[in-house]
N, C-alpha and C positions, 0 to 999 in steps of 0.2 A: 412646135414653136422653134423658129430659127434663132441663131445666135444674135443676129442683127435686131430682130424684134425684141429679144430679151434686153439688149442694150438700150433700145429706144424706150421701152416701157419702164426700165429702171430709172433712166434719166427723167422721164416724164413724171413718174411717181415722186421722185426726190424733189424736183423743182416745184411741183404744184401742190404738194401736201401742205406746205407752210406758206408759200406765196398766196396772197389773198385773191386767188383766181379760180379755185375749186378744182381739186384733182379729179374727182369723179366726173365733173362736167367735161374736162379736157380729155379724159380717157374715152368718154363716150363719143365726143366729136372726132377724136383721132381715129376711132374705129369706123365712124361713118365716112369720113373724108378719105382715109388712106386704106380702108378695107382691112384693117388689122383685126384679127380675131380676138375676142375677149380672152385674157390669160386664164390658164387653168387655175382652179381654186387654190391649190398648194402654192403655185408661183405667185399668185396675187397676195396671199398671206405672207409669203417670204418677203415681198417688196414692202409690205407694211411693217414687218419686223425690222427691215433696214432703216426706215424712217424713225421707228421707235428708238433704235440704238443711236440714231443721230441726235435725238432729243436728250437721251441720257448723257451723251458726250458733251453736248452744248451746255446743259444745265448741271454738270457734274458738281460744281461748287455749291450751288443752291441745294441740290438734292442731298449732298453730304451734310450741309448745315441742318437741314430738316431732320435727317436720320439721327444725327448726333444729339440734337435738341430733345428728341423723344426720350432719350435715356438720361437726360440731365434733370435736375430738380427744377431749375428755372429755364424758362424759354429763352430763345436767343435775343439779340438786341432788337429794339423796336423797329429799326430800319432794315434788319437782316431777315433771313429766312429761317423760321423756327417751327416750333410745335404747332403754332396757330395755323400756319399754312397747310400743315398736314390735314387738319380738320376742315379747312376751307376747301381743299381739293375734294374731300369726301362729299361735302355739301354740293359742290358743283357737279360731281359725277353722278349723284342720285337722279336729278332731273334729266341729265344727258342720257343715262341708261334707260330710264322709263320711256322717254320720247323715242329713243332709238329702237327699242324693242317693240313699241306700239306701232310704229310706222314702217318698220323694216320690210315686211312683206308687201305693203302697199307700194313702196318705192321700187322694190325689186321687179314688180309686175307692171309698173306704170311709167317707165322711163321713156320719154319721147324728146325730140328736139325742142318742142314747145316747153316741156317741163324743165329741161336743162337750161334753156336760154331765156325765154320770154319772162318767166316768173322768178327765177332764182339767180341767174347771172345778173339780171337787171336789178334785183333786190340787193345783191352784193355791191353793185356800183353805187347805189344810193347810200348804203351803209358806210362805204368808204368816204363818200362826200360828207357824211354826218360828223366825222371827227373834226371838222372845222369848228364845231361849237363844243365848248367844254363846260362842264358843271363845276362851279367853284366848290372845292373840298378843303376842309380844314387841314386834314392830314392826307395828302395824295399818295403817301406810301402805304397807307393802311387800307385793307380791303375788308369791308363789313360783311357779315354773314349773308344779309339779303342781297348784297352785290354779287357774292359768290354764287348764290342760287340763280340770280338773273343771268349771269354769264354762262352758267351751266345749262339753263333753258335755251339760250342762244346757241350754244354748242350742239345741243340735241337737235335743234331745228336744222342744223347743217347736214342731217341725214339725207335731206333732199338734194339730189345732184344739181350742181350749179350754184348752190349757196355755200360760199367759202367758210370753212370752220374758223380758220385763223383770222380772216378778214372781218367776219361778223363779231367774234369775241373780242378782238383787239379794239374794233371801232366802238363797241359798247363800253369797254373799260375806259376808253378815252372820254366818251360822252359822260360817263359817271364821275369823271374828275380824277380817276386813278392816274398816277404819273405814267408817262409813256414807257419808261424802263420797267416799272413794276407790272404794268398791264400786259406788255408783250411777253415778258417771262412767265407771268401767271397763265397766259393763254397757252404757251408751249407746255407748261407744267401739267395742266389739266388734259392736255392731249395724250399723255401717257396712258392713263386708264381708258381713255376713249379709243385709242388705237388698239390697245390690248383687248378691250372688250369686243370691238368689232371683229378682231381676228378670231376670238373664241366663238362668236356667233356664227362666223363662216365655217369654222371647224366643226360645229355641231351638225352641219349638213353632210359632213364626210369630206375627207381630203383626197384630192387626186394625186397622181404621180408627178413629181417634178420633171421638167423637160430634159434634164441632164446636168452633169456637174458644171460644165463650162457656162451654159446659159444661166443656170441658177446662181452661180457664184458672181457672174457679171451683173445680173439684175440686182442682187442683194448689195453688192459693194457700191454700185452706182447710185442706188436709191439712198444708201447711207451717206455717200460722199456729197451728192447734190442736195440731199436733205439738209446736211450740216451747213453747206454753203448758203442755202436759201434762208436758214435760220439766222445766220450772221447778217445777211442782206436785209431781211425784214426788220431785225432789231435796229440796224442803223437808220433805215428809212423812218421808222416810227419815232425814234428818239430825236431825229432831226426835223420832225414835223413834215415829212414828205410822203406819208402813207397814201395820200390822196392821188398820187401819181399813177396808181394802178387803176383808178376809176375809168379813164378813157379806154384802157385795154379791155376791161370787163364789159364796157358798153359795146365795144367792137365785137367781142365774142357773143354778146346777146344778139347783136344785129345778124351775125352769122347764123345763129340758131333760128332766128326769124326766117332767114333766107332758106335754110334747109327745110323748115316747116312748110314754107310756101311752095318749094319744089316738090315736096312730098317724098 
């Protein structure tokens, strides 16, 4: 792998991991259109760790509140992030892990432009549009146990390339009536065990050799940097009610996948 390819893949991973556009779908399409070889397993895991550190940096305040609340007798403030969120994350992670493990091999052997675009990028587009309709909720800052499970199921479904993890989970949180700020941060929070779990599953296959110090460092740093910037960008769009603006783009990517499928 060349240094320029490492830079490109690091930026692509950082931007698309949290933007509601599907990182796996974009990586597949980039490989198809630009002839970029799929990154080695070790480098791919390194890029995911870059985005994981981006989430840790972005949610450092919320994560600290959760960790400190675990060791206190009383949970945090009702509108804060406390012990309750720790258990909610576990509830969300269980269905995510079950679905991910159940369909991982199927997805690995069945990736096609049709699967990336026609079924899942298109579904992402409709999910983004769905956030126009909100469910009235007495306390929009509170996430119920069943809502955490539902969001976890949605996150697990994002194992299919083309279905955006962040787009689908944030859209569902908004539809359920959870406040935009709470919903977007919760989506980012439950991505931590999801990203880590995906990395461990890939490591189970065996880890290849990294391409070199310079490409590896560039890929990791750029995935972290652009991941952090995309987290800020997504939060601002969601809290300002502009999340739907990604829908035309994902529709366009779906159309591109249709075209690639038609060309064969």
